[in-house]
C-alpha positions, 0 to 999 in steps of 0.5 A: 594665877589669873585667868587673865594672864599675869599682872603687870607690876604697878611701879616699874623701874626705868629700864637701863638706857632710857633718857633721864630728865635733869634740869640744867646746871645753874652757875648761881655765883655768876647769876648773882654777879650779874645782877650785882653788876647791873644794880651798880650800873643802873645806880650809877646812870641814876647818879650820873643823871641826877649829878647832870639835873642842875637847875637851869640858869641861863636861857639864851634866845636867838631870832630876827626880832621885830614883833616878838620881844626876847624878854617875853620868850625868856619869861615864857621858858621860865614859867614853864620850867617849874623847878625841873632841871636841865635833864627833867625839863619837858622840852616839848612844853617849853616849845609849846609855851613860846609858841603860844606867844602873839607873833611867833611862828615857830620855836626850837628848844635844846639843852645847852650844858651844863646849866642853860637852854638854847631857844631859836624863834622864828617870827610870823611873816604878816602877809595880808590884813584879814577883816577889820584887825586880823593878820594872815601869814603866808600859809593863810592861817590867821594867827593874830585877830585883834591886832592894834599895829597893822602894816599899811601895805598889807592888802585887805582880805575879807570873807565869812569866817572859816574861809581865810585860807581859801581866800588867801590861796585865791589872792596868791594865786592871782597876784602875781598875774597882776604884778606882772602888768604893773598893778597890785591887789589892795583888797579881795572879798568873798561875800556871804553869796560866794561872790568875788571882788578885786580892787587894784591899787589904781582904784579899779574894782573887778567883779568876778561873781560866784560862778566860773571865777577862774575862767573869768579872771583869765578872761580880764586878764586876756581882754580887759587888762590892757584897757585897765591899764590905759584908762584907770583913772576913767574907770570905776569898775570891770564886771566880768560876769558875762558869757560873751564879753565884759562891761566897764563901769565908767566914771562920770559917764567917761566912755559913753553909754551902751545897754544890751537888749535886756536893758540890764546895763546901767547908762554909765556901763559899756559892754565890750564883747570877747 
């Protein structure tokens, strides 16, 4: 006998009633059957995809074409196919290739079973001329920088590089106000100093300057527009860069002469108080 009491046996059998952990029974036949079924299904899908991935033989192009050639669209599509079939073709890449064509605004490309593509093209709408040979769309985006054929009726917009949308937005914002009065903008310019000038279809220039441009245009509409409508043939320009009125530059002194106290007006200018 030990001084420290009886020793416990090193190995002890589990007592009756203690839970015994066992691995769950696996139906290997069912697992094998499922795996075989999945492989067959995957192979069937691959076979169907291979069977459907037929060579593209037809490209149908639709749209209202004035500047874009459907033949150019078809050639752009074929250049991007690179041997791809109807299933494997990258439709997004084909779309980008078409939209890189001149005068194309947007394009959509869809599969046309069994061996074709359906392409719908929307052309750019020219809204204004930019500089010498550029053309802006209705969003103020310069989509053609060196166009050889520019519609003569487009207004001429100009400004420093990068100001296309700024100038276009101002044009669209004020054009409607003048059309209501029977006038139309033929030119709008933002110069390097930030000064704005408008040229109307009757030849009259409107000088708005760099500051308070919106307020000065509103003052032109309310205070000077009627005078311009009545005597456009006699007026060279209207200068709105005054706080309490505007100056009218007459052709050949038709309206008389007037000067302000500081002598800043020319002999052929007349100041009209607001």
